[in-house]
NUTOR-284330 format. One record per atom (N, C-alpha, C, O): residue in one letter; atom name; x, y, z. Coordinates in steps of 0.1 Angstrom, whole numbers, m for minus. Layout:
! NUTOR-284330
 residuo atomo     u     v     w
       A    CA     X     Y     Z
...
//
This chain:
! NUTOR-284330
 residuo atomo     u     v     w
       M     N   930   866  1833
       M    CA   925   861  1820
       M     C   928   872  1810
       M     O   929   884  1813
       T     N   930   868  1797
       T    CA   934   877  1787
       T     C   923   886  1782
       T     O   911   882  1782
       N     N   926   898  1779
       N    CA   916   908  1774
       N     C   910   904  1760
       N     O   917   897  1753
       A     N   898   907  1758
       A    CA   892   905  1745
       A     C   898   915  1735
       A     O   903   926  1738
       E     N   898   911  1722
       E    CA   904   920  1711
       E     C   893   922  1701
       E     O   886   913  1697
       F     N   892   935  1697
       F    CA   882   939  1687
       F     C   889   947  1676
       F     O   899   953  1678
       A     N   883   947  1665
       A    CA   887   956  1654
       A     C   875   965  1651
       A     O   864   961  1649
       S     N   878   978  1651
       S    CA   867   988  1648
       S     C   864   988  1633
       S     O   873   986  1625
       T     N   851   990  1630
       T    CA   847   989  1616
       T     C   837  1000  1613
       T     O   829  1003  1621
       T     N   839  1006  1601
       T    CA   829  1016  1596
       T     C   826  1012  1582
       T     O   834  1010  1574
       I     N   813  1012  1580
       I    CA   807  1008  1566
       I     C   799  1020  1561
       I     O   790  1025  1568
       A     N   802  1025  1549
       A    CA   795  1036  1543
       A     C   789  1031  1530
       A     O   797  1026  1521
       V     N   777  1033  1527
       V    CA   770  1029  1515
       V     C   764  1042  1509
       V     O   756  1048  1515
       G     N   767  1045  1496
       G    CA   761  1056  1490
       G     C   752  1052  1479
       G     O   755  1043  1471
       A     N   741  1060  1477
       A    CA   732  1058  1466
       A     C   726  1072  1462
       A     O   718  1078  1469
       G     N   731  1077  1451
       G    CA   726  1090  1447
       G     C   731  1101  1456
       G     O   743  1102  1459
       D     N   721  1109  1461
       D    CA   725  1119  1471
       D     C   726  1115  1485
       D     O   728  1123  1494
       Y     N   724  1102  1488
       Y    CA   723  1097  1501
       Y     C   735  1088  1505
       Y     O   740  1081  1496
       E     N   739  1089  1518
       E    CA   749  1080  1523
       E     C   745  1075  1536
       E     O   741  1082  1545
       L     N   746  1062  1538
       L    CA   743  1055  1551
       L     C   756  1050  1557
       L     O   764  1044  1550
       T     N   758  1053  1570
       T    CA   770  1049  1576
       T     C   766  1041  1589
       T     O   757  1045  1596
       V     N   774  1030  1592
       V    CA   772  1023  1604
       V     C   786  1021  1610
       V     O   796  1018  1602
       K     N   788  1022  1623
       K    CA   800  1020  1629
       K     C   798  1009  1640
       K     O   788  1008  1646
       G     N   808  1000  1642
       G    CA   807   990  1651
       G     C   821   983  1653
       G     O   831   989  1650
       R     N   820   971  1658
       R    CA   833   964  1660
       R     C   831   949  1657
       R     O   820   944  1657
       V     N   842   943  1654
       V    CA   842   928  1651
       V     C   851   922  1661
       V     O   863   926  1664
       T     N   847   911  1668
       T    CA   854   904  1678
       T     C   865   896  1671
       T     O   862   888  1662
       R     N   878   898  1674
       R    CA   889   891  1669
       R     C   893   880  1679
       R     O   898   869  1674
       F     N   892   882  1692
       F    CA   895   872  1702
       F     C   886   874  1714
       F     O   885   885  1719
       D     N   879   863  1718
       D    CA   869   864  1729
       D     C   875   868  1743
       D     O   869   876  1750
       G     N   887   863  1746
       G    CA   893   865  1758
       G     C   884   862  1770
       G     O   878   852  1770
       H     N   883   871  1780
       H    CA   875   869  1792
       H     C   860   870  1789
       H     O   852   865  1797
       L     N   856   875  1777
       L    CA   842   875  1773
       L     C   836   861  1771
       L     O   824   859  1771
       A     N   845   851  1769
       A    CA   840   837  1767
       A     C   833   832  1780
       A     O   824   824  1779
       V     N   838   837  1791
       V    CA   832   832  1804
       V     C   824   843  1811
       V     O   815   840  1820
       M     N   826   856  1808
       M    CA   819   867  1814
       M     C   815   877  1803
       M     O   822   886  1800
       P     N   803   875  1797
       P    CA   798   885  1786
       P     C   798   899  1791
       P     O   795   902  1803
       A     N   801   908  1782
       A    CA   801   923  1786
       A     C   787   928  1786
       A     O   778   923  1780
       N     N   785   938  1795
       N    CA   772   945  1795
       N     C   770   953  1783
       N     O   780   960  1779
       R     N   759   953  1776
       R    CA   756   961  1764
       R     C   754   975  1768
       R     O   747   978  1778
       K     N   760   985  1761
       K    CA   758   999  1764
       K     C   746  1005  1757
       K     O   742  1016  1759
       G     N   740   997  1748
       G    CA   729  1003  1740
       G     C   731  1001  1725
       G     O   739   993  1721
       D     N   723  1008  1718
       D    CA   723  1007  1703
       D     C   736  1013  1698
       D     O   740  1009  1686
       D     N   743  1021  1705
       D    CA   756  1027  1700
       D     C   767  1017  1701
       D     O   778  1019  1695
       D     N   766  1006  1708
       D    CA   776   996  1709
       D     C   772   983  1703
       D     O   767   974  1710
       I     N   773   981  1690
       I    CA   768   969  1683
       I     C   780   962  1677
       I     O   791   968  1675
       E     N   778   949  1676
       E    CA   789   941  1669
       E     C   784   938  1655
       E     O   774   932  1653
       L     N   793   941  1646
       L    CA   790   940  1631
       L     C   795   926  1627
       L     O   805   921  1632
       P     N   789   920  1616
       P    CA   795   908  1611
       P     C   808   911  1604
       P     O   811   922  1600
       D     N   816   901  1603
       D    CA   830   902  1597
       D     C   828   902  1582
       D     O   826   892  1576
       L     N   829   914  1576
       L    CA   827   916  1561
       L     C   840   915  1554
       L     O   850   920  1559
       Q     N   840   909  1543
       Q    CA   853   908  1535
       Q     C   852   916  1523
       Q     O   861   917  1515
//
């Protein structure tokens, strides 16, 4: 079965002296994950919504 494809994403939002950053991934193609979901690695491995 074909591998899943992801796009890495980093979002940074600044306000005054502060900056918040989140890193994650966006699924581009489910591949084998459609029939066999991946095990979650924890909070460091999150899927972000596809932002435009």
